[in-house]
N, C-alpha and C positions, 0 to 999 in steps of 0.2 A: 509398453510404446519406448522407441529409442529413443535420446537425444543428443542433441551437435552439442559441444563444448567448442565456445571460441576465446582463445585467451588471447587478449591484448596486450604488447607493451604500451604502457604509459609513461609521461614524464610529469605530472603534476593532476591536482584535484579538479581543477578547469574542464582536463580533457576527459576525466572519469565521468565527470555529471554530463558532458555533451555526447558523449559515445552512449550513456545509457539511454537521452533521450532521445538520440536518433535510431535504436535500436529496438526502442517502444516501439516504433512507427511501422517496423516491418514484423513483429510478432515473436520477438525475443521476450520473455517472461521470467527469466529468474537471474539475478548478479550475484557474483560474491566480489567483493574490492579487498586487493592488498595494495599496499605501498606504490609499486611500479606494477602491475599487474592489475586487469580485471578478467573476469570470465563471466562470459553471458551464456545463456544456454536458450534454445529452441528443439521445437520438435521435428523430426529429422523430414516428417511429411510437408515442414513448412518451411524447411532451410532453402534459401533461394542464393546461391552463391553472386550472383551478377551484384544485388542488392547489397548485399555484404561488402564487397568488393568496393563498390561506391561509398559506404560510407566509411571506410577506411581511408581510402584516398583524400576523400575532402579533409579527415582530421590529421593527415601522415601520419599513418597508424599501420602497423604490421598487427599481423595475427596466426595464430596456429589453429588446426582443427582436431576435436578428437570425438570420436563418437562414445557415448554413453549410457550400455545399459540400463535397464530399468531398474533389476535388483542391485546395481554399484551406486546408484545416487545417494542413499543413506548413508554408509561407511563413507563415502567422501564427504558430506554434509558433517558429519558426526566429527572427522578428524577435523575441523579447522573451527567449528562451532564456538563463541566463547557468547556466556549469558549475559544479558544488560541490566543493569541496574539503572532505572528512570528517577529522578529527584523530580519531585513536586518545583515548578517554576517558581512559584511564589515563597513557599517553606524551608525550601532544600532537604528536605525531608523525604526518605525513600518512600516512593508511591508506587512503581510496579517494576516487577523483578521478570523478563521474560528467558526462559530458559526449556533448553531440551529435560524430555523424561530422564536423562541420566543424571542431571544434576540435582542437587540437594537444593530445597527450595532456601530462599534467605526469610532468614526468623525477621528483620526488619521492617519489611516491605509490607505495604497494607495490601497490595495485589500479586498474586504468583500466578504467573501464564508458562503455560506449558506449547510449545510449539514446534514441530515437524515439519520445516516448508515444504519437500519433495516437491522442488523444481517452481513452486508455486510463489509468489511475490509478496513479502510484508514479513520479516522476524523483529524489525526493529531498528537492525543497523544505519538502514539508510536515512538520510536527513528528511526524507517525506515521509515516513512511516513514526519516526522518532518525535518530529516536529506534529503530526495530530496527535498521540498520545501526551505530548505535554498539553495542548490544547483542551484536550479530553479532560485532564485532570485539574481543569478551573469551571467546569460545568458539574452540576448538579442532575444528574441521568436518572435520578431514583422516580421509578413511575412513567418513564418516559418511552415513546415510540421512537424508534431509529432504523433508519436505511445507512447500509453500509454500500455503498455503490461502487464494484469492483474490491469483494471481499478477499480474494486471494486467499491467505492460510487461514483468513477469519479472524487475524490476533484482534483487529480493531471491536468487531463484533463479541468478540470474546471479552474485550474491557468494557466494553459497553454494558454486558449483561451484571458481569461482577460488580460494576458502580452503582446497579441497581435499576437499569432500562426492563420494562417486561414486555415489550415487543423489539425484536428486531432482524429485521427483513436483510438478509446477506446476498448480494446480488453478485453473480460474476455469469461469462459465457463458458468458460473455458470448463471442458469436464474434468480436467486431471487438477484445479484448484478447487471446483468442487467438492471431488472426492477428498482433496487433502484437508479442506475448510472443514468438511464432518468430522472426519479422522479429530483434528485439535477441537471443533466443539465437542464431542466425546469424551475427547483426556482432560478436557476442564470441567467435566462434568455439568456440562451448561443444557438448561431446555428450555430458552425461551427465544432461542435462535431459529429464523425461518429460511431456509437456501432457496432462491429463485435462481433459475437459471436463466437468463435473459441478457440481450446484447444492448439494452438500455435502459435508464433509472426508473423502474417500476414499483407499483405497491399492490400487495393481493389485500392487503386492508379497506377495511369501510372507513378509518380515521385517517388523517392527514399527519406526518410524519411532525415529531417536536424539532429532532435532531437529524440531519442528513450528512456523513461521511461520502466524501467523493476524492479518494486519495488513487488518480489513475494517469492522466498526462491531457497535454494542452485542447490537443483536438478531439478527444473524445469528451471532455469534460463541454469544450464550444457543442458539438455536437448534440450532446443531451441538457443543453442547459434549460429548455424548454418543461421537457420530462422532470427534472430536480425538482425547477419550482414548483410546479403542477402537484408534486407529491407532497408538500409543506404548504401554511398558512401565514397567515400573516404573524411574524414573529418566530418562526422558525428559524434553529439556528444552521447554517450550512459551512462547515469546515472545507476548503479545496485544496488538493498539494498536489505534487507533478509537475509542479509547473514550474520552468527556469525563470531566473531574475530577467534577463533580456525581455522577457516576454509578458512584463507585470503592466504594460502601459496597455496591452491589446487586451489581457484579459478584464481589467478593472473597467472600460470601456464596454465590454462585453456584459460584465455584472452588470454594472448601470442602467443599461439598456434593458433589463429583464426585472426592473423593479427591487433590485436588491441593494441594500445599504452595507455596503463597507466599513464593519466595524474596527479590524486590525490587520494589516499586512506583516507578518515576520519572515525572516529567512534563515536558512543554515546551508552552509556548503553549496550557494547559489542555487537553493530550492525554495521557494516562497510557500508559505503558509498562508491562506487568506479566509478570515473567518468575517461572515456575511450573515444578514437577516432578512427575511422577508419583509417589505414594507408592506 
C-alpha cells in the first residue's frame, strides 16, 4: 500500500502540535518532527486534498507532497531514527531504552524495547507517548490486566509486559498498525499481549482491567469514555494522552462526569497527560 508524505514548513513547536492535532482528525497516522519541518503520513486511499488545504490555510502553513512506496518506508525511517533513553522521573535512573533493531542495547536501562514503526504512531519521540511511559514507570504492573487502546506500534503494550503485566489487550482499528504491532511484539519476545481489532475500547477477557492506557486524541477519547470506564472497575487506573493543553477544561469536565477521579495532570510540549482512577 502506498502512502502520501506531506511535508509542512513550520515556525515553532506550537505550530507542530496544532498540525498534529488537526491532522489526527483527518486520518493521518504517522509523523516525523524536525526543527523547522514536520512530515505527516496518510494512506493514499484516505488522502483528501481539500481537507489538507483547510488545515494548511487555518495555520497559515505551506506543504509539499510526495508518494512513498511501501518498501521505501523502512529505509527512510532508519536514516533518521535516533534511540530514546527514558529516565525514571523520580529516581532519574535509566528506565527504558527505545531503539531499532540495528541499534545496540543500552546496558544501563531496565527495559530494552525494539520498535520499528512502519507508519504506525508511537516510538516515544512524541510528547504524548513519552509522558505515557513516564507515568507507567511509576506504576507496579506485576500481575496486572492492562488494556492499551489505540496501540499503534504496540510500544506501551510491550512496556507493560516487560514491567510484569500478565494480560495485555492491545486494541487498534487499522490493519497496518495491527500488523506492525504484531511484528514489534515478536521482536521483543512478548507472549502476553493479545491483539484486538476494534474501533472502540473493549475487552475479550472476563476480568476487568487494572490499568487502561488511552494515548489517542480528544475526539476518540470522548466518544469512548463510557466503554473505557466499563472496561475497568473501582480503583482502575486510566492514563489519557493525545490531548492539547487548550482542551484541559473540556476533558476534565467530561472525566468528572463519568465517575472518574483525576489524580494528576501533567504536560509536555503543549500535550496533556491525565492520570485518573475509577471511583
